[in-house]
C-alpha positions as CSV (number, residue, x, y, z in Angstrom):
1,M,0.0,0.0,0.0
2,E,1.3,3.4,-0.9
3,A,2.1,5.7,2.0
4,K,-0.4,8.5,2.7
5,R,0.8,12.0,2.0
6,V,0.6,14.9,4.4
7,L,1.1,18.6,3.7
8,I,1.7,20.8,6.7
9,I,1.2,24.5,6.2
10,D,2.4,26.5,9.2
11,D,4.7,29.5,9.4
12,D,6.2,28.2,12.7
13,L,9.1,26.0,11.5
14,F,9.6,24.4,14.9
15,I,6.0,23.2,14.9
16,S,6.2,22.0,11.3
17,D,9.4,20.0,12.1
18,L,7.9,18.6,15.2
19,Y,4.8,17.2,13.5
20,S,6.7,16.3,10.4
21,L,9.1,14.0,12.3
22,E,6.2,12.4,14.2
23,L,4.2,11.7,11.1
24,Q,7.2,10.4,9.2
25,K,7.8,7.9,12.2
26,A,4.3,6.8,11.6
27,G,4.9,6.0,8.0
28,F,3.6,9.2,6.3
29,V,5.3,11.1,3.5
30,V,5.4,14.7,4.7
31,T,5.9,18.0,2.9
32,T,5.9,21.3,4.7
33,A,5.2,24.9,3.6
34,S,5.9,28.0,5.7
35,A,3.2,30.1,4.1
36,G,-0.3,29.8,2.7
37,E,0.5,30.6,-1.0
38,L,3.5,28.3,-0.9
39,G,1.3,25.5,0.5
40,L,-1.3,26.0,-2.2
41,S,1.5,25.8,-4.9
42,K,2.6,22.4,-3.4
43,I,-0.8,20.7,-3.6
44,P,-0.7,19.9,-7.4
45,L,2.9,18.7,-7.0
46,E,2.6,16.6,-3.8
47,H,-1.0,15.3,-4.1
48,P,-1.5,15.2,-0.3
49,N,-4.2,13.0,1.2
50,I,-4.5,15.5,4.1
51,V,-3.4,19.0,4.8
52,L,-2.6,20.2,8.4
53,L,-3.3,23.9,8.2
54,D,-2.5,26.6,10.7
55,I,-4.8,29.6,10.9
56,A,-2.7,32.5,12.1
57,M,-0.2,33.1,9.3
58,P,1.0,36.3,7.7
59,V,-0.1,37.3,4.1
60,M,-2.7,34.5,3.6
61,D,-4.1,33.0,6.7
62,G,-5.4,29.4,7.0
63,T,-9.0,30.4,6.6
64,A,-8.2,31.9,3.1
65,V,-6.1,28.8,2.2
66,L,-8.9,26.5,3.2
67,G,-11.3,28.5,1.0
68,K,-9.0,28.3,-2.0
69,I,-8.6,24.5,-1.6
70,R,-12.3,23.9,-1.2
71,D,-13.1,26.1,-4.2
72,N,-11.1,23.8,-6.4
73,P,-13.1,20.7,-7.4
74,E,-9.9,18.8,-8.2
75,Y,-9.1,18.9,-4.5
76,N,-12.4,17.6,-3.2
77,N,-10.8,14.4,-1.9
78,I,-8.2,16.1,0.2
79,K,-8.9,16.1,3.9
80,I,-8.1,19.3,5.8
81,M,-7.5,19.5,9.5
82,M,-7.0,22.9,11.1
83,L,-4.0,22.7,13.5
84,T,-3.9,25.9,15.5
85,N,-3.8,27.6,18.9
86,I,-6.9,29.7,18.2
87,R,-9.7,28.6,20.6
88,D,-12.3,31.0,19.4
89,E,-15.7,29.3,18.9
90,E,-16.6,31.6,16.0
91,T,-13.4,30.7,14.1
92,I,-14.0,27.0,14.8
93,R,-17.6,27.3,13.4
94,L,-16.4,29.3,10.4
95,V,-13.7,26.9,9.3
96,L,-15.9,23.9,9.8
97,S,-18.6,25.5,7.7
98,K,-16.0,26.2,5.0
99,G,-15.2,22.6,4.7
100,A,-12.5,21.7,7.3
101,D,-12.6,18.1,8.3
102,G,-11.4,18.7,11.8
103,Y,-10.1,21.3,14.3
104,L,-7.1,20.4,16.4
105,L,-5.7,22.6,19.2
106,K,-1.9,22.4,19.3
107,T,-1.8,23.2,23.0
108,S,-4.2,20.4,23.9
109,L,-2.6,17.6,21.9
110,T,0.7,15.9,21.9
111,P,2.3,15.3,18.4
112,E,1.4,11.6,18.9
113,Q,-2.2,12.5,19.4
114,V,-2.1,14.6,16.2
115,V,-0.8,11.6,14.3
116,D,-3.7,9.5,15.7
117,E,-6.2,12.1,14.6
118,V,-4.6,12.2,11.1
119,K,-4.9,8.4,10.9
120,K,-8.6,8.5,12.1
121,T,-9.4,11.2,9.5
122,L,-7.9,9.2,6.7
123,S,-9.4,5.8,7.6
């Protein structure tokens, strides 16, 4: 079976590296992008099964990236999990209504738990 592909879009390189290592240990092929536009440009090249997307990023935030991915019918099969520290109920409702498949709080989960959530979402 081919390894599932994960794209992490987060401007915090420490966070990207942390989750990237944990996901790779679990057998995923991981690509990272440090900005929204860059992440969008990697989708047609990397064909991710799932995108882990931060919300608070400069220039193009995660909500805008989510909208652009969901606006493209070619990407309908890509799962999108928001991975953020924003606890705001309104933001959570907004991204879920825009098509996010899940909402994970970085501060509430260990990297191992995030890997478990990715596995559950893809199963």
